[in-house]
C-alpha distance (Angstrom), angle and dihedral (degrees) to the residues before:
residue distance angle dihedral
X1 . . .
X2 3.78 . .
X3 3.82 88.4 .
X4 3.75 91.3 58.9
X5 3.76 93.0 48.4
X6 3.67 90.4 49.5
X7 3.81 91.2 51.0
X8 3.79 90.4 50.1
X9 3.79 89.1 51.7
X10 3.74 93.2 48.8
X11 3.86 95.6 46.2
X12 3.92 90.1 46.1
X13 3.79 89.2 52.4
X14 3.89 92.9 46.8
X15 3.84 89.5 50.9
X16 3.84 94.1 46.5
X17 3.89 92.9 48.9
X18 3.77 91.7 43.7
X19 3.77 92.2 49.9
X20 3.76 94.7 45.2
X21 3.75 89.6 48.3
X22 3.84 97.2 45.0
X23 3.82 108.3 35.8
X24 3.82 109.1 41.0
X25 3.89 97.4 25.4
X26 3.75 109.2 31.9
X27 3.78 108.1 22.9
X28 3.79 104.1 29.1
X29 3.86 103.4 18.0
X30 3.79 88.4 -147.5
X31 3.80 112.1 -142.0
X32 3.85 92.7 -128.4
X33 3.84 89.7 57.9
X34 3.80 89.8 54.2
X35 3.83 91.1 42.3
X36 3.75 93.4 56.3
X37 3.82 90.4 55.2
X38 3.89 94.4 44.3
X39 3.84 91.3 44.7
X40 3.75 88.1 64.5
X41 3.82 85.8 73.2
X42 3.80 92.5 -134.5
X43 3.79 101.2 90.2
X44 3.79 137.4 54.6
X45 3.70 120.3 -128.6
X46 3.73 93.2 -105.6
X47 3.90 90.0 50.7
X48 3.76 89.8 47.2
X49 3.82 91.5 55.4
X50 3.86 89.6 54.1
X51 3.86 91.0 43.7
X52 3.82 91.3 51.7
X53 3.81 91.4 48.8
X54 3.90 91.9 49.2
X55 3.85 89.0 46.3
X56 3.86 89.2 52.7
X57 3.83 93.7 49.1
X58 3.91 88.2 47.3
X59 3.84 90.9 49.4
X60 3.80 90.6 51.7
X61 3.78 91.5 49.6
X62 3.82 88.9 47.1
X63 3.82 88.7 53.0
X64 3.80 90.8 61.7
X65 3.82 90.6 53.5
X66 3.88 89.5 70.6
X67 3.88 89.0 55.7
X68 3.80 98.6 38.8
X69 3.76 95.7 44.6
X70 3.78 105.4 27.1
X71 3.77 96.2 162.4
X72 3.76 97.3 45.3
X73 3.84 116.3 124.2
X74 3.69 90.5 -167.9
X75 3.86 94.4 60.3
X76 3.93 87.7 52.7
X77 3.76 96.2 46.2
X78 3.79 88.3 47.9
X79 3.80 89.2 50.1
X80 3.87 90.8 50.8
X81 3.91 90.2 47.1
X82 3.66 94.9 46.1
X83 3.87 95.8 46.7
X84 3.86 89.6 48.8
X85 3.77 91.9 52.0
X86 3.82 95.0 41.9
X87 3.92 90.7 49.2
X88 3.79 91.0 48.2
X89 3.86 89.1 46.9
X90 3.82 91.3 52.4
X91 3.80 90.3 46.1
X92 3.82 90.8 56.1
X93 3.83 98.2 38.9
X94 3.87 103.9 35.2
X95 3.87 111.2 11.4
X96 3.84 89.7 165.8
X97 3.80 87.6 74.8
X98 3.79 89.7 70.6
X99 3.85 93.5 69.4
X100 3.78 93.7 62.1
X101 3.83 121.3 99.5
X102 3.81 93.0 -117.6
X103 3.81 105.5 37.9
X104 3.80 143.2 153.5
X105 3.84 93.0 -92.3
X106 3.85 95.2 54.0
X107 3.86 93.4 41.0
X108 3.76 93.6 48.3
X109 3.72 95.2 46.5
X110 3.77 93.7 50.2
X111 3.68 93.8 47.2
X112 3.78 93.1 45.9
X113 3.70 87.3 51.9
X114 3.80 92.2 53.4
X115 3.69 89.8 53.0
X116 3.82 90.7 49.7
X117 3.81 89.3 50.4
X118 3.77 92.3 48.8
X119 3.94 89.8 48.8
X120 3.79 89.3 50.3
X121 3.86 91.8 49.7
X122 3.72 91.9 48.6
X123 3.80 91.6 50.3
X124 3.81 92.7 46.0
X125 3.76 90.9 50.3
X126 3.89 91.6 54.3
X127 3.81 91.6 54.2
């Protein structure tokens, strides 16, 4: 049973990362994605567009790690770390995002929880 729960968690994480990389960053280049990078004060808008595209590609690649390495603790700890940093980054560059119904906090907490579930399932399977 834990194996199925772990698989569901991994597939859910893969879908979430793939969607977040593909839709707002690669296909639609959502203005808020670009604004979060430019609001850092470090990059121009042209640079921000490139950074957002590269981030989208990296997110799609990262999504595949959940499917290719389903028992990897490293992938899940990277996920937890990345989501914590990305959520904090959004908080400092675009705090207004946190008032929306679907926001960086709710997405990050949910995806971190899925990683924790998967890690627990993997630990339970080994015992």
